[in-house]
N, C-alpha and C positions, 0 to 999 in steps of 0.2 A: 458517507457515514462509515466510521470504522469502529468495530467492536472487538474487544479482546474476549476470547471464549475459553473453552475447556483446556486444562493443562494435560499434556500427554508426556509419557516417559518413553524414550526410545530404548532399543535393545542395549545401547552402550551406557545407559544410566542418565543421559542428558535429558532434561525436560524442555518442552516447548509449549507454547500457547498458540491457539488458533487465532488469527487476526482476520476478520471479515471486512473487506473493503467494498463498499457499494458506491457507485458513481452514476450520475444521470447526465446525459448529453444527447439531446434529441436528434442530432444529425451526424454524430460520429459513426465512422465505419470501422474503426479499430481503436481500442483503448487498452493501455497497459499501465503497470505500476513499476517505477524504477526508484531505487533507493540504496541506502547504505547496506541493506541486507542482501542485495544482489549485484553489487558493484555498479549500480546505476545503469543496468542493462535492461531496457524495457522489453527486449525480445525474450527475456527469460521469465516474464510474468505477465502474459496477456490476461485481460479480464474477459470473462465470457459474457456474451450478449444474452440478456433476459427478455428482450423485446421492449417496445415502447421507449427506447432510448435509455434503458437501464442496463447497467453492467455490474458484474460481481467477480470477486476473486477471494479465495480463502488461502491464507498462508500459514505455515507452521513456523514460528520463530522462537528461538531461545530467549530467555529474559535479557533485557537490555533496552537501550534507547536508540531509536532508528529515525533517520530523516528520509523523506521520500517525496516524490512528485507523481502526479498522474500525467500520462502522455496520451492525449486524444488526437488522433490523426496527425501525429508528429509534433503537436504543440504541448510543451511542458508547462504544467500549471499546478499550483498548490491544490490540495484536496479541500474543497469548500466546506466540508463537514469536519475537518480536523479541529480538535479542541486546542491544540498548541502548534506554534510555528517557531522556526529558528532562522535567523538571517543566513543567506548563502553568499558565497564569494562573488556572485554575479549581480549583486545589488537587489536581489529579490528575497523571497522567503521560501523555505522548504517546510512541508508539513512534518509534524513530529508525533511519534507514537512511542509510548513507554509500555513495554511488556514486563509485568511484575514477576517477581520470584514466587 
């Protein structure tokens, strides 16, 4: 599940919105999120384990449209709770989230 939350203003005047990403995987030992907002680097956005196979990450992103994938134990997969997707150049789909202004 991904939810867009509160808007924040940084010291430089730029606004960002919080994006809450929740993911469930009963056997995963490491889960991350990689996307256009972090140059597709899963190591820069690991999700925290909540227990019982639940994982969570909160990101602060400026307004825009972002593509992303969940990386669970090295396997790249679309977010099953994403409301929108976009085709990727590898024949699959990326999850899509829009952060409003």
